[in-house]
N, C-alpha and C positions, 0 to 999 in steps of 0.2 A: 672331408667336408666339415666345416665349422659348425659347432653346436649353436643353435639359435633359440632364444627365448621369445615366445610370442609377446606382442606389444600389450595385449589384453590379459588381465588376470584370469586364472582358472576359476570357473564358476564355483560358488560355495557348495552347491549340492554335489558336485563331482568330488570335491575334497572330503565331504561328509561320507559319501559312499566308499571312497578309497580307505578312509580311516576304519570303517566298519569291516571292510574286506581284509585289512591288515590283521584285525583282531580274529577274524574267522580263520585266516591262515595260521596265526600264532596258536590258536586253539587246537587245530589239527596237528601242527608241528609238535606241540607239547605232548599230545598222546603218543606220537611216534617216538619222541625222545624218551618219554617215561618208560615205555615198554620195548625199547631198543628196536623200534620199527616193526615189531610183531605183536600188536596188542591182542589180548584174548577176545573172543567173540562177545562174552558177557560185558566186558568193559566197553567194547565198541557200541553195544546196544545202549548202555548207560549214557555214553558220550553223545550218541545221536539223539536220545530222549532229552538231554539237558541243553543241547545246542540251541534250540529255539529260545529257551529262557535266557541263555548266555548272550546271544546276539541281541535279543530284545533289550536287555539291561544295558549292554554296551552302547547300543544305538540311542537309547533314551538318555543315557548319561552324556554322550557326545553332543546331543541336541541341546540339553539343558546347560551344559558347560560351555557351549559355543566354541569347541575346539577348532571348528572349521572356519571361524570368523577372520583369523589373521591371514595376511598376505604372505604366502610361504617364502617368497624370495626376500622378504624383509623380516623373517622370523626374529623375535626378540626373546630376551630372558623371560618376560612375562608370558609369552606364548608357551614356552617350555614348562613353566611352572603350572600353567593351566592344564596342560596335557597330563603332567605328573599327578596333579590333584584328582582329575577325573578318573584316570586309570586306577589309581590307588583306592579311591572310594568305591569303585565298582568291584574291585577284587575283595576288599573288606566285606562288601555285601554278600559276595559269593561264599566266603568263608563262614559268615554268620549263618547263611542259609544251610550250609552243610551241617553246622553244629546243631541248629534247630531240628533238622530232619533226623539226625542221628540220635541226639540225646532226648529230644522231645517225643519222637515217634518210634524210636528204636528201629529205624530203617537205615540202610547203608547210605553213605555219602552220595550226592548227585554225581560227583566225580572226585577222584582223589585230590587232597589238598596240594600234593606235589605238582599235579598237572596245572592247577590254578596258579601256583607260584611261577612255574615255567612260562605259562602263557602271559602272566603279568610282566615278567622281565623281557620276554621277546617283543611283546606289543609296545612296551615303553621304549625299548631300544630302537625299534624300527621307526616308530612315529616321530621321535625326537631327532634321531640321527638323519633320517631322510630329509626332514625339514632343514636342518643345519647344512646338509650337503648341497641341497638345492640353492640355499642362500649363498654359500661360498662359491659355487659354480657360477651363479648369476653375477656376483660381484667381480669375480675374476675375469669373466668373459665380457662384462659390460664395456671394459676398456682394454681390448686385447693387445693393442700396440703401445700402450702407455708404460714407459719405464717408471719404476717406483723410486721415490726419493727415500734414502735411508736416513732415519731419524734417531737421534739420541735424546732421551728425556732426562733432564737434570732434576733430580728429586724423586727418590724411590719411596715416597710416602703416599698418603691417601690421594692427594691431588695428582700425583704421578700415575697412580693406578687408574683414576678416572680419565686422565688424559689418554692413556693407552687404550682404554675401552672406547673412547670417542673415535679414535682412529680405526679400531676394529669394526665399529658400526658404520663407518663411512669409508668403505673400501675404495669408492670412486675418487677419493681425495688423492690417490696415488702416493700415499705416504706409508712407509713400513717402519715400525719401531724395532730397532736392532739391538738396543742396549739401554740400560739405565745408568746414570752416574749419581753418586751421592757422597756428601762429606762424611757421613757416618760409616766408620770402618766396620762396625758390627754387621752391616748389611752386605758388605763385599763378599762375592762368591755365591750369594744366594740368588734366587730367581723371583721375579714378580710378574704375574700374568704370563708365565712361561718364558720370560725374557731375562737374560743375565744382568746382574747388578755389579758395577765396577766402582771402586773408590775413585774419587775425583782426581787423585794424583795420577791416574792412568789416562786422563783426558787427552793429554798431549800425544800419547801413543796411538789412541783411537783416531784422533784427528789426522795425525801424520800418515796413517795407513791408507788414506785416500778412499776409505770405504764409508765415510760419513758425509752426508750432504747438508744436514740441517740439525740444529739443536733447539729443543723446546725447554724453556725454563718454567717448570711447573710449580715451584715452591711459592706458596702464597705470602709468607712473611720471610723476607730475606734481606740481610744487611746490604745497604746500597753499595758499599765498597766491594763486598764479595760479589755482588751481581755484576758490577763493572769489570771485575777481574775475569769472571766467567765469559762475559761478552767479548772482552779484548782478546782472550786466548783463542776463542773460536774464530774471531775475525782475522787473526794473524794467519790462520790456515784457510782463509776464504770460505768459511762455513757460515751459512745463513743462520741467523738467530731469531727465534720467535718467542713469544711470551704468552703464558696462560693468563687470561684476565682474572680480576678478583671474583670470588664466588658470587658476590652481590650482583655481578653483571651477567651471570649465567642465566639463560632463558628457562624459566620455570624450574630453576635449580639443576638444570642439566647442561653439560658442556658440549658444545658443537665445535667441530674442526674449523668451521668458518669463523668462529669467534676468536681464534688465535690471532694475535696482533703482532705487528712488527715492533721490534725494539725501538724506542725513541732515543734520540740523541741525548736527551736528559738523563737516560739511564747510564750513560757513560761518564757522568761527572764524578761518580764514586763518592758521593757524600749524601748524608741523610737530608731530606727536606726539613726545613726549619719550621717547627710548629710553635705558634705564639699563644699568648694568653687571650683567648676569645672572650672570656668573661670580663676582663678589664676593658677590652675594646667596646663590648656591648654596653657597659656602664657609661662610656663616654658618648655613645651615639644613639642609644635608645631614646626615642621621643624628641631627638634634636633635628634641626634643619641643617642640612649639609650641602655646601657648594663645592663642586669639583670643576676646576678649569682644565682645559685640554682633555675633556671627558670623552672625546671620540677616538683618542689615540690608544695604543696598546695598553699602557699603564692606566690611563684615565678610565677607559671602559671597564677594566678589571676592578678598579677602585669603585666604580658605580655598582657593579654586580656584588662585590663583597660588602659594601656599605649597606645596600638594600637588605642584606641578610640579617643585619643587626637591628632591625625594626626602628628606623629613624622616622621622624614625623614627615619629612619630605627630603628627597635628594634632587638638587638642581643641577642638571647635566648641561654644562656650559662649554661651547666650543664655537669656532668660526667656520669649521669645515662642514658644509651643508650635507653633502652626500654621506660621509661617515656617520653623521648624527642621525640621518634618516635610517640608515641600516641598523644602528644601535637601538633606535626606538623600536624598530620591528622585532629585533631579537628580544628586548626586554618585555615587550607586550606579549610575545609568544609564550614566554614562561610565566606569565601571570602577574607581572609587576605594575601593570597599568594602574595609575592613580597614586602610586607611591613615589613617582619621580616626575619632573617637568623638564622639557627640553628648552634650552635658551641658546639662541644664536647670538654670540657676542665675541668681540675681539678684545683681549686683555690689553692691547696697546691703546685702545680708545678709552681714555679716562672717563669722559662723560657717560658713555654707554655702560661701562662697568659700575659707575656710581648708581645708575638706575637699577642695575642688576642687584647690587647690594641692598639698596633701599627696598626693593621688592621682595627679595629672598629672605632678608634679615637672618643670615646664617649664624649658627652657633660655632660651626667648624668649617674651615676652608682647607681643601687639599689643592695646592697649586701645582698642576702637572703640565700646564701649557708651556711649550718651549719648542724652539727649533733645535734639532739634535744631530743632523747629518753633517759630519765634519767637513768633507770636501765642499759641499754647497755653501756652508757658512764661511769657509775660507775665501770663496769668490764673492760672497755677499755679506761682508761684516756689518754693514749698516742695518740689515734686516735682523741679524743676530742681536745687535744692541737694542733695537726696538722691541723685539719679542722677549728675549731672555732677561734683559735688564729693565727696560721701561715697563714691560708687562708685569714683572715681579714687583716693581715699585708701586704701580697702580693698585694691584691687589693687596699688597701689604699695607699701604697707606689707608685704603678703604677699610681694611680689616680693623685697623686701630680706630678709625673714625666711627665705625658702626658697632664697636664693642664686641667684636668676634671673640669667642673664648679661646679658640686654638687655630693657629695658622701653620700648616705643614708644607714646606717647600720640598718638591721632588728634585734632587740634584743628581750628580753623576761623578764617577771616579775621574772623569776627564777634567774636573775642576781642580784636581790636585797637581801642583807643578805643571800647569797647562802648557801644551805645545801647539795649541790651535785656538782659533777664535771662539769656536763653540764652547770649549772648556773654560776659556778665560772669561767669557760673558757669564757663564754659570757660576764661576767663582765670584764675580762682582755681585751677582744675585745673592749668593750666600752671605757675603759681607754686609749687604744692605739689610737682609733679613735679621742677621745677628745684631746689628746696631739698633734695630727696632725693638729688640727684647728689652724689657724693663721700662720702656717709655709709657706704656699703658698696661692694663691688666691682661691684654692679649698675650698668650704664650706663643712665641715664635720658635718653630722647631724645623730643623733641616735633616733630611735623610739623604744618604749618599750610597750608591751601590754601583756595581759593574754592569756588564752587558746583560741584556735580558733575552733569553732564548725565545725565538719565535716572534719577537716584536717587529712592528713595521719597519722595514729597511735594515733589519739586522742580518747578520751573516748567514744564519740558518735558512731563512726563506730564499736568500740569494743563491746559496749552494744548491738547495733543492730544485730551484728553477733551472739552474745551469745543468744539473744532472739530468733532469727531465728532457732538456733540449740536446742532450748528447755531449755536453761539455764544450770547451774545457772548463774546469772549475778553477777560478782565479783566486790566488792567494797573494797578498801584498809582499810578504817576506817569509822566508822559511822559519825564522826564529821569533816571529811576532806572537805574543801571548796575550790572553785576556782572562779576566775573572768572569764567571758566568753564574746566573741564577735564573730560575723560571719566573714567568710573569706573576703567578700567584704568590711566590715567595717575596718578590719585590713589593707587591701591594701589601702583603702582611707586614712587612717592615714599615712601610709608610703609616699604616694604621696603628701598629704598636707604638711607633714613635709619637704619633699624635696623642696616644693615651698616656704614655709614661713621662713625656718631657715636661720640664718646668719652664723652659724658655732659654734660648741662646745656644742650645746644644746642636751638635751634628752627630747623628746616629749612623753607625756603620755595621754592616753584616760581616760576620766571619764567613767568608765565601770559599774557604778551603784553598786549594792550590790553583795557580794560574794554569790555563789550558792552552797548548800550542794550537794555533788556528790550522796549521797544515795537518796536524793529527786529527782535528775535528773534520776537515775535508776528506781525509782518507777514510775515516770511519763512516762518514755519511755515504761515501761511494760503496763501501763494502756492505753497509746495511741495505743499500738499494739492490744488492745482488749482482753488482758489477765488479769487474776486475780492473784495478788500477794499472795503466800502461797497456792494457789490451782493449778494454771496452771504452775507456775514458781517460783523459789526461788531466793533470794539475799543472797550471801555468802560473809562475811567479811573476807578478807584474810590477813590483816595486812599491815602496811606501807611498801613500797618497799625501798630498799637502797637509801638514799639521798633524800627521799620525805618529804616535809613539810605537816603539817596539814593545814596551811593557807598561801597562797601566798601573797606577798606584791608588791606594785608598786613603792614605794619610800623608800629609806633608811633614817635613822634618820639624816644623815649628808647632806641630799639634801634639797634645798629650792625650793618651787614651786612658779611659777609666772604665772599669767593669760596670755592668748594669745587673738587674735582677735576672736577666736571661743570659746564659753562658755564650750564646751565639751572637749577642749584640754588644758592641763596644760604643763608648761615647767619646767623641773628640771635642774638647772644649777649648776655644781660643781665650786668651786673656783679654782681648779687645772686645768689649760688649758695651751696649748703651749708646746714647746719642753721639754721633761723630759728625759735626758740622762740615769739617773739611771733606770727609768722604762723600757726604751728600752733595756738596758743591761740585766736586770732581765728577760725580756721576751725572749730575744735571748738565754740566759742561759737555760731557761725552755725548749725551743724548742730543744736545743742541747741534753737535757736529753732523748729525744725520742730514741736516739741510744742505751741507756742503757736498755731500756724497764723495768726500775725499777719503778713500780707504786707508791711505798711509796715515793721515791725520787721525782717523778713528782708531786704528790699531795702536798708534803711538800713545793715545790717551788711555787705552785699555792697559797698556804696559805700565803706565804711571800708576794706575790703580792696583795692578797685580804685578809687583816687581818680579815674582818667580816665573812669570810667563816668558817662555823662550820659544819663538816661532821657528822651531827646527823643521827642515824640509818643507818650508812654507814660502808663499809668495812674498811674505813680509820679513823674511830672514835677515835682510840687510839692515833692518831697524834695530837689530840686536848688536850691531857692530859699531 
């Protein structure tokens, strides 16, 4: 017959009476033990006389100490400490009474001190151990058929100890800690919370044993590269990886198993997040009017959030996408920014509308993030890429000069370097135009260039995530295709730092570390989702898309890199800067080609502007021959 716990908790008065009964039993047992189960008659008489006083004091101390208040099946350390305190204070009172009776009135002890000490130990043991036993039985029997996941905690420090205790307190989680791993060799061979600690160089053996289901990284401050190494080693053995959240996120300072979060794909980049000079940015934006175009997009919306944190006079949130603007407005209002920003629906391609925007906003700083960015779509619609990426940039740059804007920051892309697609080539033309604006007026024109942004709209991460949720296959264009990656906050920090440090005419570039193979990214996302490649889900190689490169670049051969005050930011400076009438005429002629809707003509004129543009694997590849 299976042991069954009632749904309702035991009444408090029952627990109270049982605790008093335990002490009565311990009192009798102490007499028997003290006199080897044959107590003399006079001692029995003393014991019977003192019993009423003993039980009265124990009952009163239990009532005042509320030892009966806790739910036994959920006994905590606090409950055990309360019992220890109450029992100890009661026994101390008995010992004092003995001394007063003996020394003050020259009478014999109520009962021998040895009996009081035996009763103290027996009562303490039974009351605490019984509660713990009931709790353990309840937790074990609550999920009788549930197999436990065997967990290794990486980090045998204070955070690791707290993590282990969180598992112990939540037995229903179905997780059992079987080992600790730590990089500190001095901890190897020792135990923490009763669990063995192994040096991290034994991780491979543990994983290969097949006895580990999950690893929890508990270390609060860990080098990003080391963290990536830990995760990759576990994933190679198909072991799930979880992460303990930062202490500031613990609820009321306590960690819960439910707070454990899955490893993010960002954690596999193996590089430290780049921290920039917030004070410098604050000096540039505090009390200023800031205009952000493309403000409803991934980069634009993060620009809005970060700009608001630097106490500007007003942030003008400009985009032509109505629904995303509506959603962004709701998000900003929810966190309390209402009144610090203003939503403007406008299209950067419409010069007259943008002129009205500039005249109304009178911005000091402009962040130009509006652009079409999807490579395959722009290959099929080059005229739209020209209108948005080139004409939209010309409109905002020209108006910035006319309205006396202090700083104009263009958000560009690594696809503008030796471009092989229409999107990248049009962004390169936008860079050229912004650079030639530098020096014409006091407005400082600055360009930022970075690689792929993790989690941005239309990027590979959300695509893979959706494909995994749908059961696959996960589609990769080529086994060897690589990309640089950064997080959205990092990309926006670059834009803002560039806006603060630039003098005009520069292109600023992040040191983005090593390229990442997209197929490796896909495999890791599958493993992080708890699935097995080739068994639960497949990866399908579909071939390079039109205009897509195998490997992206951040610098062209004709660019020179110079260091900046930040070791992670480089500056690429072209020799060509200042007014270029021929460039302007070519760009205007290109824009006029929109009317013809002749894609070959449009792409041919883009190639004249960007000689390094080679339309590899593209609809327009024949134009290169």
